[in-house]
SERO-4910 file (N, C-alpha, C, O; in steps of 0.05 Angstrom, whole numbers):
BEGIN
 pado doro    nc1    nc2    nc3   cac1   cac2   cac3    cc1    cc2    cc3    oc1    oc2    oc3
  Met    A   -658   -322  -1275   -681   -309  -1286   -676   -279  -1287   -667   -267  -1267
  Asn    A   -681   -266  -1310   -676   -237  -1312   -698   -222  -1297   -719   -233  -1291
  Pro    A   -692   -196  -1290   -711   -181  -1274   -740   -179  -1285   -759   -180  -1270
  Val    A   -743   -175  -1311   -769   -173  -1323   -785   -199  -1320   -809   -199  -1314
  Glu    A   -771   -221  -1325   -784   -247  -1321   -792   -252  -1292   -813   -262  -1286
  Arg    A   -775   -243  -1274   -780   -246  -1245   -805   -229  -1237   -821   -239  -1222
  Leu    A   -806   -205  -1247   -829   -188  -1241   -855   -199  -1253   -877   -197  -1241
  Arg    A   -853   -211  -1277   -876   -224  -1289   -886   -246  -1271   -910   -249  -1266
  Arg    A   -868   -262  -1261   -875   -284  -1243   -889   -273  -1217   -909   -285  -1209
  Ile    A   -878   -252  -1206   -891   -240  -1182   -919   -231  -1189   -938   -236  -1173
  Ala    A   -923   -218  -1212   -949   -209  -1220   -969   -232  -1222   -992   -230  -1212
  Val    A   -961   -253  -1236   -979   -275  -1241   -985   -291  -1216  -1008   -298  -1211
  Val    A   -965   -297  -1200   -968   -314  -1177   -981   -298  -1154  -1000   -308  -1141
  Glu    A   -971   -274  -1148   -980   -260  -1124  -1004   -241  -1129  -1018   -234  -1111
  Phe    A  -1008   -232  -1155  -1028   -212  -1160  -1046   -221  -1184  -1057   -204  -1198
  Gly    A  -1049   -246  -1188  -1065   -257  -1210  -1094   -247  -1209  -1107   -246  -1230
  Gly    A  -1104   -240  -1186  -1131   -230  -1183  -1137   -204  -1197  -1160   -198  -1203
  Ile    A  -1116   -188  -1203  -1121   -162  -1216  -1111   -162  -1245  -1120   -146  -1261
  Phe    A  -1094   -181  -1252  -1083   -182  -1279  -1096   -204  -1295  -1100   -226  -1285
  Glu    A  -1101   -199  -1320  -1112   -221  -1337  -1093   -229  -1359  -1097   -250  -1372
  Gln    A  -1071   -214  -1363  -1051   -222  -1383  -1025   -210  -1375  -1023   -187  -1365
  Ala    A  -1003   -224  -1381   -976   -215  -1375   -957   -223  -1398   -952   -246  -1401
  Asp    A   -948   -203  -1412   -932   -208  -1436   -906   -193  -1434   -905   -169  -1427
  Ile    A   -884   -206  -1441   -858   -193  -1443   -856   -184  -1472   -856   -200  -1491
  Leu    A   -853   -157  -1476   -852   -145  -1503   -824   -132  -1505   -821   -109  -1497
  Asp    A   -806   -146  -1517   -779   -137  -1521   -766   -129  -1494   -757   -146  -1479
  Val    A   -765   -103  -1487   -751    -94  -1463   -770    -88  -1440   -761    -78  -1419
  Lys    A   -796    -92  -1443   -815    -86  -1422   -835   -108  -1417   -838   -126  -1434
  Leu    A   -847   -107  -1394   -869   -125  -1387   -895   -109  -1389   -897    -88  -1377
  Arg    A   -914   -120  -1403   -941   -107  -1404   -961   -125  -1390   -964   -149  -1397
  Leu    A   -974   -114  -1369   -994   -129  -1354  -1021   -116  -1359  -1025    -92  -1354
  Leu    A  -1040   -132  -1369  -1067   -122  -1374  -1083   -128  -1349  -1084   -150  -1339
  Leu    A  -1096   -107  -1340  -1113   -109  -1316  -1142   -116  -1323  -1150   -111  -1346
  Lys    A  -1156   -128  -1305  -1183   -136  -1310  -1202   -113  -1315  -1224   -117  -1325
  Asp    A  -1194    -88  -1307  -1212    -65  -1312  -1207    -52  -1339  -1220    -33  -1346
  Gly    A  -1189    -64  -1355  -1183    -53  -1382  -1159    -34  -1383  -1152    -25  -1405
  Ser    A  -1147    -29  -1360  -1123    -12  -1360  -1099    -30  -1363  -1101    -55  -1365
  Tyr    A  -1075    -18  -1363  -1051    -34  -1365  -1028    -22  -1348  -1028      1  -1342
  Leu    A  -1010    -40  -1341   -986    -32  -1327   -962    -40  -1344   -958    -63  -1351
  Asp    A   -945    -21  -1350   -920    -26  -1364   -897    -25  -1344   -896     -7  -1327
  Val    A   -880    -44  -1346   -857    -46  -1328   -832    -46  -1345   -829    -63  -1364
  Trp    A   -813    -28  -1339   -788    -27  -1354   -765    -28  -1335   -765    -14  -1314
  Val    A   -746    -45  -1341   -721    -47  -1325   -698    -44  -1344   -696    -60  -1364
  Ser    A   -681    -25  -1340   -659    -19  -1358   -640    -42  -1359   -633    -54  -1338
  Lys    A   -631    -49  -1383   -610    -69  -1386   -582    -56  -1386   -562    -70  -1381
  Lys    A   -581    -29  -1390   -555    -16  -1391   -548     -1  -1365   -525     -1  -1357
  Leu    A   -568     11  -1352   -563     26  -1328   -573     11  -1304   -597      9  -1299
  Thr    A   -555      0  -1289   -561    -17  -1266   -579     -2  -1247   -574     20  -1238
  Gly    A   -601    -16  -1240   -619     -5  -1220   -641     14  -1230   -658     22  -1214
  Arg    A   -641     22  -1255   -661     40  -1266   -686     24  -1274   -684      3  -1287
  Phe    A   -709     35  -1266   -734     21  -1273   -757     41  -1273   -755     64  -1263
  Gly    A   -780     33  -1284   -804     48  -1283   -828     30  -1284   -829     10  -1299
  Phe    A   -849     37  -1268   -874     23  -1268   -895     44  -1276   -898     64  -1262
  His    A   -909     39  -1298   -928     59  -1308   -956     46  -1311   -961     29  -1328
  Trp    A   -975     55  -1294  -1002     45  -1295  -1019     66  -1310  -1024     88  -1301
  Glu    A  -1028     58  -1333  -1043     76  -1351  -1073     72  -1349  -1083     50  -1355
  Gln    A  -1086     92  -1339  -1115     92  -1335  -1129    116  -1349  -1153    120  -1345
  Arg    A  -1114    131  -1364  -1126    156  -1374  -1150    151  -1392  -1168    167  -1393
  His    A  -1151    129  -1406  -1174    123  -1424  -1198    114  -1408  -1220    113  -1419
  Leu    A  -1195    108  -1382  -1217    100  -1365  -1226    122  -1347  -1250    129  -1346
  Gly    A  -1208    133  -1331  -1215    152  -1311  -1198    177  -1312  -1200    194  -1294
  Gly    A  -1181    180  -1333  -1165    204  -1336  -1140    204  -1319  -1127    225  -1317
  Lys    A  -1132    182  -1307  -1109    182  -1290  -1087    164  -1300  -1091    145  -1315
  Met    A  -1063    170  -1291  -1040    153  -1295  -1022    155  -1270  -1021    175  -1257
  Tyr    A  -1009    133  -1264   -992    131  -1241   -965    119  -1250   -964    100  -1265
  Arg    A   -944    131  -1241   -917    121  -1248   -898    123  -1225   -897    144  -1212
  Tyr    A   -884    102  -1220   -862    102  -1200   -837     96  -1216   -835     75  -1229
  Asp    A   -818    114  -1214   -793    109  -1228   -770    123  -1213   -773    138  -1194
  Asn    A   -746    116  -1223   -722    128  -1211   -704    141  -1232   -680    140  -1230
  Phe    A   -717    152  -1253   -702    166  -1273   -695    194  -1262   -713    207  -1252
  Pro    A   -671    203  -1263   -662    228  -1251   -671    253  -1266   -655    268  -1276
  Asp    A   -697    256  -1268   -709    280  -1282   -704    304  -1264   -714    305  -1241
  Ser    A   -690    324  -1274   -684    347  -1258   -708    363  -1249   -706    379  -1231
  Asn    A   -731    359  -1262   -756    372  -1254   -764    364  -1226   -778    379  -1212
  Trp    A   -755    341  -1217   -764    330  -1192   -741    328  -1171   -743    314  -1152
  Lys    A   -719    343  -1176   -696    342  -1159   -701    350  -1130   -686    344  -1112
  Asn    A   -723    365  -1125   -729    374  -1098   -747    355  -1083   -754    360  -1060
  Ile    A   -754    333  -1096   -771    312  -1083   -753    296  -1065   -731    287  -1073
  Ser    A   -762    292  -1040   -747    275  -1021   -744    247  -1033   -763    235  -1043
  Gly    A   -720    237  -1031   -715    210  -1042   -706    210  -1071   -701    189  -1083
  Phe    A   -703    234  -1083   -695    236  -1111   -671    218  -1116   -652    218  -1100
  Pro    A   -670    203  -1138   -687    205  -1161   -713    189  -1160   -729    190  -1179
  Tyr    A   -718    174  -1139   -742    159  -1136   -766    178  -1132   -764    196  -1115
  His    A   -787    175  -1148   -810    193  -1145   -835    179  -1156   -833    159  -1170
  Phe    A   -858    190  -1150   -884    178  -1157   -902    199  -1170   -907    220  -1158
  His    A   -911    193  -1194   -930    210  -1208   -958    200  -1199   -966    178  -1205
  Gln    A   -971    217  -1183   -995    208  -1169  -1021    217  -1183  -1034    236  -1175
  Gly    A  -1027    202  -1204  -1052    207  -1219  -1049    225  -1243  -1067    227  -1260
  Asp    A  -1027    239  -1245  -1022    258  -1266   -992    261  -1271   -976    258  -1252
  Gln    A   -984    266  -1296   -956    268  -1303   -942    290  -1286   -918    287  -1279
  Asn    A   -956    311  -1280   -944    334  -1266   -949    335  -1236   -940    354  -1223
  Leu    A   -963    316  -1225   -967    315  -1196   -948    294  -1185   -954    270  -1184
  Val    A   -924    303  -1177   -903    286  -1169   -897    289  -1140   -894    312  -1130
  Val    A   -895    267  -1126   -891    267  -1097   -869    247  -1089   -860    232  -1106
  Thr    A   -861    248  -1064   -842    229  -1054   -854    201  -1057   -878    197  -1051
  Ser    A   -839    182  -1066   -849    155  -1070   -856    141  -1044   -840    142  -1025
  Pro    A   -880    129  -1042   -886    113  -1019   -877     84  -1021   -882     68  -1003
  Phe    A   -863     78  -1043   -855     50  -1049   -826     45  -1043   -809     64  -1044
  Ser    A   -819     20  -1038   -792     12  -1032   -774     18  -1057   -783     17  -1079
  Gln    A   -749     24  -1051   -730     28  -1073   -719      2  -1084   -706      1  -1105
  Asp    A   -724    -20  -1070   -717    -47  -1079   -735    -54  -1102   -760    -51  -1099
  Leu    A   -725    -63  -1124   -741    -69  -1148   -764    -88  -1142   -787    -81  -1148
  Asp    A   -759   -111  -1131   -780   -131  -1126   -800   -121  -1106   -824   -123  -1110
  Gln    A   -790   -111  -1084   -809   -101  -1063   -824    -77  -1072   -848    -75  -1066
  Gly    A   -811    -59  -1086   -825    -36  -1097   -847    -44  -1117   -869    -32  -1117
  Phe    A   -842    -64  -1133   -862    -75  -1151   -885    -86  -1136   -908    -81  -1143
  Arg    A   -880   -102  -1116   -901   -114  -1100   -919    -91  -1088   -943    -93  -1088
  Glu    A   -906    -71  -1077   -920    -49  -1064   -936    -33  -1085   -959    -25  -1079
  Phe    A   -926    -30  -1109   -940    -16  -1130   -965    -32  -1138   -986    -21  -1142
  Cys    A   -961    -58  -1141   -984    -76  -1148  -1005    -76  -1126  -1029    -76  -1132
  Glu    A   -996    -75  -1101  -1015    -73  -1079  -1030    -46  -1080  -1054    -45  -1074
  Phe    A  -1017    -25  -1087  -1029      1  -1090  -1051     -1  -1112  -1073     10  -1109
  Ile    A  -1045    -14  -1134  -1064    -18  -1155  -1089    -33  -1145  -1111    -25  -1150
  Arg    A  -1083    -55  -1131  -1105    -72  -1121  -1124    -55  -1103  -1148    -56  -1106
  Lys    A  -1112    -40  -1085  -1128    -24  -1066  -1143     -2  -1081  -1166      4  -1074
  Thr    A  -1131     10  -1101  -1144     31  -1116  -1168     20  -1131  -1188     33  -1133
  Leu    A  -1165     -4  -1143  -1186    -16  -1158  -1210    -24  -1139  -1233    -23  -1148
  Glu    A  -1204    -30  -1114  -1225    -37  -1095  -1241    -13  -1086  -1264    -17  -1076
  Glu    A  -1230     11  -1088  -1244     35  -1078  -1267     43  -1096  -1281     63  -1091
***
């Protein structure tokens, strides 16, 4: 099973309570949340280990959250670089609280979404 299919399965089986749709769209996974927001998941096919999870909520509450490990030099001073977390805004970047392991990091990011939605 390729990584995107595996993450789709984790989303549906372990986090079905927050997602209402899970579609693989070419190179990414799009998960529609029950609140009307969405989570895009991208795993590079060319660069081993590169990924990004982007939760888009700007149309609802003005926020977006992204965990990725793209080596953006703007964030080179963040502990754990290239892993970093955009915490509610594109320019508010902090050390990632999520695992660097793809599957575990995805689970932790989905758990973050679940807790945020409950607040």
